[in-house]
N, C-alpha and C positions, 0 to 999 in steps of 0.2 A: 526515936530516928524506927530504933527495934521494933514497939510498940503500933507503926505506921505499915513495915517490911512486914509482922507478921498480921497485921487488918489488911491486911491488899496479898497475901500471898492463902489467908483464908477465904476473903472475899474471891479471887481466879479457883481456885480449889471447891467454893460452892458453886459457881458458873459452869465449871467443869461436871458435875455432879449432875445440877438440873440437865442443861444440856444430852448428859448423855441419859436421862429418864426422858425427855421429850422425842431423845430418837429411837427411843425405844418404842414407845409408846407410838409414834407415826410415821417410823423412816424418815433416815436420812435430811434427803430429796423432797418431804415433805413440810417438813418441817425450818419454820423460819427464825430470827434473830428475833424479834415480833414475840413471838411466845417463849420462849426460852425468855427474855427478860422479863414480862410481864409473873411469871414465875416466879422468877429472882426474886420482887420488887427492886427492879435498878432501872434506869433509866439506859438509852440504846446507846449514848456516852460512854455511861460505866463498859457493857461487853467495848462497844472497841478499843478502849484504854487495853485491854487486857488479851486481844481477839482481832484482829484487822476480818477476820471473816469467817464464816461458819463451814471452812472445810480448816481453816486451821485447828478451830476447835478439834476437831479428827482429826488431822496433826498430830496437835499435843499428845491427845489420848493416844494414839498409836505410838506414839514413841515413849509414855508412861508405862507401858503394856513392852518396847523391848528395853525401857533401862532395866524394869523391874528380870526380864529373861539374861542381859548379860551380867545383871548383876548376880543370876543364879549361877548359871556358867561358869562365874572367874570363882565366886564358894568353890562349887564338884570342884574345877579344877588342882583348886590350892587346897582341901580336905582330901581327895580322894585319894585310896591307896594307889591306882594305878591305873591306866586309861579305860580300861572296860569298867569299870565300876563309875570312872566319873563320866561316861556317855552314859549307863543309865541311870543315875542319880537325875541329870540335866536333860535329857528327853523328859522323866518323871516331872521333873520342874517345873520343866517348860508347858510338859500341859498342862498342869495346875495352873499355873497362873494365865495359863490362855482360858481353861473353864473360867475365871475370875470377869477375863475382858471376852467374853462370846458374842458380847452384841456390839463390839468395836468390830471381833475378828470378820463377822457377817457385813458389816460397814465397809471394814477396806477389802473386805472381796468382793465386793458386790456395786463398790462406786465406782466411777467413773471418775472423780478430781483425781486418780491415781496414773491414767490415764493422761489424759488432760496436763498435770503438774506433775511431770516424774521424777524435777528435782522433792519434789518432800518425799517422793517415795524412797530415794536411793538417800538420800539424808535419813530417814529412818529406820534404812538398815542396812547404809554401810558401816556402825561399829560393826552390827552382830556378826556380822558377815569377818567384817575386818581379823574380831575376836577369833573366828573360828582356824579363820587363815595363820593365825600369830600360834594357836593353840597347835597347829599343825605343824607346823613347823620349828617350832619348841621341838617336838616329837619325832622329827626328819632328824633334828641336828644330835638326840638323845639317840637316835638307831632304832626307835619302837617302832617307826613310819619308814615307808618305801619309799628313797627319794624319789619315786619316779611319780606319786602323784601331784594332784597340779593346788595350792593350796586356795587359790582363790576361787578354782574352778570349784573345787571340791566343795568349801564353806559354805557354797551357795547352792551347791545340791542338795547337801546336807540339810539348810533352812527351807531349802524350799518342799523335804519330806516331811520334816515335823512340822511344815503349817498345813501342807496337803493332807496326811492323817486327822489335823488337830481339826481339822474343818468338816472332816468326815466324821468325826467325833460330834461336833461340838455345834455344827453349821445345818449339817442332812442329819445328824440324831441317825448315824450306821448304825445296824441290831448289832456288831462288834464294841464288843465292852472299851472302853479307855484303858483297863490293864494290860486286853490284846494286841493296840496299836502302839503302847506303850516300850513294850516286851519283844513287838516285830522292829519297831524302828529303831530300838537298839541292840536289835540283832544285826539287821538289814546297813547301820552303822558300822558297825565291829567290822560284820562280809567285807563292806566295802575301803572299810583300811587294813583291812587285812587282820586283821585284830581275831583269831581267834575265840 
């Protein structure tokens, strides 16, 4: 039974990898499920066993990226000596993860499936927003952040700031280095939160 589960997980991972390759080559809209399964050497039914649609592959990849970012944020919060260090570490790690997912970041940015299916986007980002809002609330209780900060809205603004800066680096190839964006994002977030 464990071997079957391992085989299923390996097959799903392989379909994700191949889908990502084809998306990168042809673009999301131009990619067909037929092309993905042909390259994977599986039947279309196998694809549909794991993913109900091409958009669900994108959602899975975006969720995978978000889960890695959330994990990095939790680790930074647990290991940092103070909130300033936590912000710097989490922004740097988020940029690193987004650089590894720059292809998915571009598809997510330009794809209309998010406007057609806003619940999917919300499903992906809600845990990230929630985690940042919870950290803000914890720091407000400790007295390190102002009680006038709205945790939910501020979380959305922080995520938006980091995402927009990462898109400038990894989608639009800004002449400004990622290191400068990381430093400026960290500084911007610190100042917005009232941390010197």
